[in-house]
C-alpha positions in Angstrom: 23.5 -13.1 -1.7 23.4 -9.5 -2.9 22.0 -10.9 -6.1 18.8 -11.5 -4.2 18.9 -8.8 -1.5 19.3 -5.8 -3.9 16.2 -6.6 -6.0 14.1 -7.1 -2.9 15.4 -3.8 -1.5 14.5 -2.1 -4.8 11.1 -3.7 -4.7 10.6 -2.4 -1.1 11.4 1.2 -2.0 9.1 1.2 -5.0 6.4 -0.5 -2.9 6.7 2.3 -0.3 6.3 4.9 -3.0 3.3 3.1 -4.5 1.7 2.8 -1.0 1.6 6.6 -0.7 -0.7 6.7 -3.8 -2.6 3.4 -3.3 -3.4 3.4 0.4 -6.3 5.8 0.4 -8.0 4.4 -2.8 -7.5 0.9 -1.4 -9.1 1.7 2.0 -12.1 3.3 0.2 -12.5 0.2 -1.9 -12.2 -2.2 1.0 -14.8 -0.2 3.1 -17.2 0.0 0.2 -16.8 -3.7 -0.5 -16.9 -5.1 3.0 -18.5 -2.4 5.0 -15.5 -2.1 7.3 -11.8 -1.5 6.9 -10.4 -5.1 7.0 -6.8 -5.1 8.2 -6.4 -8.7 7.0 -7.7 -7.9 3.5 -5.3 -5.0 3.3 -2.3 -7.2 4.5 -3.1 -9.7 1.7 -3.4 -7.1 -1.0 -0.3 -5.1 -0.1 1.8 -8.1 0.5 0.7 -9.5 -2.9 1.8 -6.2 -4.5 5.2 -6.3 -2.7 5.7 -10.0 -3.7 4.9 -9.3 -7.4 7.4 -6.4 -7.4 10.0 -8.6 -5.7 9.5 -11.5 -8.1 9.8 -9.1 -11.1 13.0 -7.4 -9.9 14.6 -10.8 -8.9 14.1 -11.8 -12.6 15.2 -8.5 -14.2 17.9 -7.2 -11.9 20.8 -6.4 -12.0 20.4 -4.5 -15.2 23.3 -4.1 -17.7 25.4 -0.9 -17.4 24.7 0.0 -21.1 21.8 -0.2 -23.5 24.2 -1.6 -26.1 24.2 -5.2 -24.7 25.1 -6.5 -28.2 28.5 -5.1 -27.9 29.0 -7.1 -24.7 28.3 -10.4 -26.4 30.1 -12.5 -29.1 28.4 -13.1 -32.5 27.7 -16.8 -31.5 26.0 -15.9 -28.2 22.9 -18.2 -27.7 19.8 -16.5 -26.3 17.6 -19.5 -26.1 17.6 -22.9 -24.3 14.8 -24.9 -25.7 15.7 -28.4 -24.3 13.2 -29.3 -21.6 14.5 -30.7 -18.3 18.1 -29.9 -19.2 18.5 -28.6 -15.7 18.5 -32.3 -14.4 21.5 -33.1 -16.6 23.2 -29.9 -15.6 22.8 -30.7 -11.9 24.2 -34.2 -12.4 27.2 -33.0 -14.5 28.1 -30.2 -12.2 27.8 -32.2 -9.0 30.4 -34.2 -7.2 28.1 -37.2 -6.6 29.6 -40.7 -6.5 26.6 -42.9 -7.0 28.2 -45.8 -5.0 28.7 -43.4 -2.0 25.4 -42.1 -0.6 27.3 -39.7 1.7 28.1 -37.6 -1.4 24.5 -37.2 -2.4 24.1 -34.1 -0.1 26.7 -32.3 -2.2 24.1 -31.6 -4.8 22.4 -29.2 -2.4 25.4 -26.9 -2.7 25.7 -26.9 -6.5 24.8 -23.7 -8.3 22.7 -25.6 -10.9 20.6 -27.1 -8.2 20.2 -23.9 -6.3 19.2 -22.1 -9.5 16.5 -24.8 -10.2 15.3 -24.5 -6.6 15.1 -20.7 -6.9 12.9 -21.0 -10.0 10.5 -23.3 -8.1 10.4 -21.0 -5.1 10.0 -17.9 -7.2 6.3 -18.5 -8.0 5.5 -20.7 -5.0 4.0 -17.7 -3.1 2.0 -16.9 -6.3 0.3 -20.3 -6.0 -0.5 -19.6 -2.4 -2.1 -16.2 -3.2 -4.1 -17.9 -6.1 -5.5 -20.5 -3.7 -6.6 -17.7 -1.3 -8.3 -15.9 -4.2 -9.7 -18.9 -6.1 -10.5 -20.9 -2.9 -11.5 -24.2 -4.5 -8.8 -26.9 -5.0 -10.3 -27.9 -8.4 -8.9 -24.7 -9.8 -5.4 -26.2 -9.8 -5.4 -26.1 -13.6 -5.9 -22.3 -13.5 -3.1 -22.0 -11.0 -0.8 -24.0 -13.3 -1.9 -22.0 -16.4 -1.5 -18.6 -14.6 1.9 -19.6 -13.3 3.0 -20.5 -16.8 1.6 -17.2 -18.2 3.5 -15.2 -15.6 6.7 -17.2 -16.2 6.3 -16.7 -19.9 5.9 -12.9 -19.4 9.2 -12.9 -17.4 11.0 -14.9 -20.1 9.8 -12.7 -22.9 10.6 -9.6 -21.0 14.2 -10.8 -20.6 14.8 -12.1 -24.1 13.5 -9.0 -25.7 15.9 -6.9 -23.6 12.9 -5.5 -21.7 11.0 -4.9 -24.9 13.7 -3.0 -26.7 15.2 -1.0 -23.9 18.4 -3.0 -24.5 19.3 -3.9 -28.1 20.1 -7.5 -27.2 18.8 -10.0 -24.6 20.9 -10.0 -21.5 19.5 -13.3 -20.2 18.5 -16.4 -22.1 15.0 -17.7 -22.7 15.0 -21.0 -20.9 12.2 -23.5 -21.3 13.2 -25.1 -18.0 12.4 -21.8 -16.3 8.9 -22.1 -17.6 8.6 -25.7 -16.3 10.1 -24.9 -12.9 8.2 -21.6 -12.3 4.9 -23.3 -13.3 5.6 -26.2 -11.0 6.3 -23.8 -8.2 3.0 -22.0 -8.7 1.1 -25.4 -8.7 3.0 -26.6 -5.6 2.2 -23.3 -3.8 -1.5 -23.8 -4.7 -1.5 -27.4 -3.4 0.2 -26.6 -0.1 -1.6 -23.3 0.5 -4.2 -24.7 2.9 -1.5 -25.6 5.4 -0.3 -21.9 5.3 -3.7 -20.3 5.1 -5.0 -22.2 8.0 -3.0 -19.8 10.2 -5.0 -16.8 8.9 -8.6 -15.6 8.5 -10.2 -17.1 5.4 -11.7 -15.0 2.6 -15.1 -16.5 3.5 -14.9 -15.3 7.0 -14.2 -11.8 5.7 -17.4 -12.0 3.6 -19.4 -13.3 6.6 -18.2 -10.4 8.7 -19.0 -8.0 5.9 -22.6 -9.1 5.9 -22.7 -8.5 9.7 -21.2 -5.0 9.3 -23.6 -4.1 6.5 -26.6 -4.8 8.8 -25.1 -2.7 11.5 -25.6 1.1 11.7 -22.3 1.7 13.6 -19.8 3.5 11.4 -16.3 2.2 12.1 -13.9 4.8 13.6 -11.3 4.3 10.9 -13.9 5.0 8.3 -14.8 8.3 10.1 -11.2 9.3 10.2 -10.8 8.4 6.5 -13.8 10.6 5.6 -12.3 13.5 7.5 -9.0 13.0 5.7 -10.6 12.7 2.3 -12.2 16.2 2.8 -8.9 17.6 3.9 -7.1 16.0 1.0 -9.6 17.8 -1.4 -8.7 21.1 0.4 -5.0 20.4 -0.2 -5.5 19.5 -3.8 -7.6 22.5 -4.5 -4.9 24.7 -3.2 -2.0 23.0 -4.9 -3.8 22.9 -8.2 -5.0 26.6 -8.2 -3.5 29.5 -6.2 -0.7 27.3 -4.8 0.8 27.1 -8.3 1.5 30.8 -8.3 2.4 31.7 -4.7 4.0 30.2 -1.7 2.8 32.9 0.7 2.0 31.2 3.9 -0.6 33.8 5.0 -2.5 33.5 1.7 -2.4 29.7 2.1 -3.8 30.0 5.6 -6.7 32.2 4.4 -7.4 29.9 1.5 -7.4 26.7 3.5 -9.5 28.3 6.2 -12.1 29.0 3.6 -11.8 25.4 2.5 -12.5 24.1 6.0 -15.6 26.3 6.1 -16.9 25.0 2.8 -16.1 21.3 3.2 -16.8 20.8 6.9 -19.6 23.4 7.5 -21.3 24.6 4.3 -21.4 21.4 2.4 -23.0 19.2 5.0 -25.6 21.8 5.8 -26.6 21.9 2.1 -26.2 18.2 1.4 -28.2 16.6 4.2 -25.4 16.0 6.6 -23.0 14.6 4.0 -19.5 15.8 3.0 -17.6 14.4 0.1 -15.7 12.1 2.5 -18.7 10.8 4.3 -20.6 10.2 1.0 -17.6 8.1 -0.3 -17.5 6.2 3.0 -21.3 5.7 2.9 -22.4 7.5 6.0 -23.8 10.9 7.0 -23.8 13.2 10.0 -26.9 13.5 12.1 -28.0 15.0 15.4 -29.0 12.8 18.4 -32.6 12.5 16.9 -31.3 11.4 13.5 -32.0 14.6 11.7 -29.6 16.9 9.8 -27.5 18.8 12.4 -28.3 22.5 12.8 -25.7 25.0 11.9 -24.6 25.5 15.6 -23.7 21.9 15.8 -21.9 21.9 12.5 -20.0 25.0 13.5 -18.8 23.3 16.7 -17.6 20.3 14.7 -15.8 22.7 12.2 -14.1 24.5 15.0 -13.0 21.2 16.7 -11.4 20.1 13.4 -10.0 23.5 12.5 -8.2 24.2 15.8 -5.5 21.5 15.6 -4.8 22.4 12.0 -4.6 26.1 12.4 -2.2 25.6 15.3 0.2 23.8 12.9 -0.3 26.4 10.2 0.3 29.2 12.7 3.7 27.6 13.5 4.6 27.6 9.8 3.7 31.3 9.6 5.8 32.2 12.7 8.7 30.2 11.3 8.4 32.1 8.0 8.7 35.5 9.8 12.2 37.0 9.8 12.9 39.3 12.8 16.3 40.8 13.3 18.1 39.4 16.5 18.8 43.0 17.6 15.1 43.9 17.5 13.3 44.3 20.8 10.5 42.1 19.3 12.9 39.2 18.8 12.5 37.8 22.4 8.7 38.0 22.1 8.9 36.2 18.8 10.9 33.3 20.3 8.6 33.1 23.3 5.4 33.0 21.2 6.9 30.4 18.8 8.0 28.1 21.7 4.6 28.5 23.4 2.7 27.7 20.2 5.0 24.7 19.5 4.5 23.3 23.0 0.8 23.7 22.7 0.9 22.1 19.3 2.9 19.1 20.6 0.6 18.5 23.6 -2.5 19.0 21.5 -1.4 16.4 18.8 -0.1 14.0 21.4 -3.5 14.1 23.2 -5.4 13.7 19.9 -3.2 10.7 18.9 -3.9 8.9 22.2 -7.6 9.8 21.8 -7.8 8.5 18.3 -6.1 5.2 19.3 -8.5 4.8 22.2 -11.6 5.4 20.0 -10.4 3.0 17.4 -9.8 0.2 19.9 -13.3 0.8 21.3 -14.7 -0.1 17.9 -17.5 2.5 17.7 -18.4 2.5 21.4 -16.9 5.9 21.7 -17.0 8.9 19.4 -14.3 11.2 18.3 -13.9 14.5 20.1 -15.1 16.6 17.2 -18.4 14.7 17.0 -18.8 14.4 20.8 -18.2 18.1 21.3 -20.9 18.9 18.7 -23.4 16.2 19.7 -23.2 14.8 16.2 -23.5 11.0 15.4 -22.2 9.4 12.2 -24.9 7.1 10.8 -24.9 4.8 7.8 -27.0 6.0 4.9 
């Protein structure tokens, strides 16, 4: 069982790592394509990535302990099996079936040869289901079969070449039966997909909803939060790629990022007609109640509302970085101030989290506190 569990665990860990880098670009893509952040489209895309990683690692793992795999093999080692449907004979020869006794037929289900063949069919069966979701029409079954064959061929070539030269000899054989069984699995998945996909929203329903959203002027709450995060991410990157490379001084970082907040959340939207980098990417702008570019007083209120939670967190880091001798008469005050700021920080972020969940579930019927406090309304461009 560990033969299957370890590759899937490895795929999951790498998937989590990839998700850190892919989530924001993917959410931006989905919003620009559909006009809203489709949870179902995200589930399909991310589950497909996880499945492809799992399938690849199930084929390749476990890896040999040494690159010199030739030394582990005899000179007459065969790296190819080019006899089609040999798996049938292998199942029959390795089974304990007595053809005159039907009660023995079930024994074949326990044979390793049968289980290996079944695994090769099941390996690309989900691939066929995904292809049916993407291609939609059943007359594309030939494409599913062809793509399943190409993917299986990629796996076989990867194995037989020792992962393209990483190992000096193949550590698994090139088996034509694997090509047949994998391709069959992809085709089978494509054919039975409607039964599975009937339980979930169709791709067509996503497109219909996208048309409805594009005609609406309501900016989804998740899109608003993503725009705020994109601007903040740019502030972080600008620090980490400039002054942050040369110093870890927390006070300097606080001053730098404060300037970043002023530029991205205050100066830029005033000069750019109510748009920040984030809102421009998410295709909306900030306006006052009359639909005009907000005045500087309104933008300053919004800036302060966004800045306060962040500066509280930053202030805690500065306090933690301060070293005060325990014998100093200031030590007690330092502890008191740190605890007070931490309690304030915890309450503040707890309230903001509940507030964000509430606004998200209201689906645009309520605005976030930073827009409500400044009488600013996000509107589609």
